[in-house]
C-alpha positions, -999 to +999 in steps of 0.1 A: +065-011+563+056-027+529+045-066+527+069-082+503+033-098+484+025-060+481+060-046+466+053-061+430+029-041+429+044-008+437+055+003+404+026+006+390+009+029+416+041+048+418+044+082+399+067+108+402+075+138+379+092+176+384+092+207+356+086+236+356+055+249+378+026+279+379-003+291+397-032+301+376-063+318+399-082+309+407-067+273+425-043+257+399-007+251+395+002+236+365+035+219+357+052+218+327+070+184+336+106+173+322+110+138+339+087+118+349+082+080+360+054+078+336+073+083+301+037+097+284+041+126+313+072+141+298+061+171+277+032+175+295+009+198+319-001+182+343-029+206+361-038+205+400-056+221+421-049+234+452-065+246+482-041+263+509-060+261+546-038+278+570-008+255+575-023+228+550-012+222+514-037+200+499-029+188+457-060+176+438-061+157+407-091+157+380-111+130+385-092+098+360-095+066+348-071+044+363-066+001+350-071-027+376-054-058+378-086-080+371-086-061+337-116-035+343-114+004+352-125+027+381-122+057+386-100+076+407-087+110+417-057+117+436-045+137+471-020+147+486-014+166+517+015+185+538+014+201+564+041+229+577+066+223+603+062+244+636+098+264+630+113+259+667+120+292+679+113+313+647+078+335+650+065+338+611 
């Protein structure tokens, strides 16, 4: 559950986008953005690297500068991980 005092900062930390994507060897996923929470991303290509290790997929953003609430900046790298759910009674 999100504390009420933290709810106000959610729009500044939330990212959502979609579009057609392509895989580029050896480990790049490029999304041509057509819908985005961040208006400036619409029409851009968002590049991520990926690592597929067994049943786990991890996407990583390149390092980037993000503003801090105190007016400063910091370097961040986004990492998202997914684990494949085991299908009951189905052999892969």
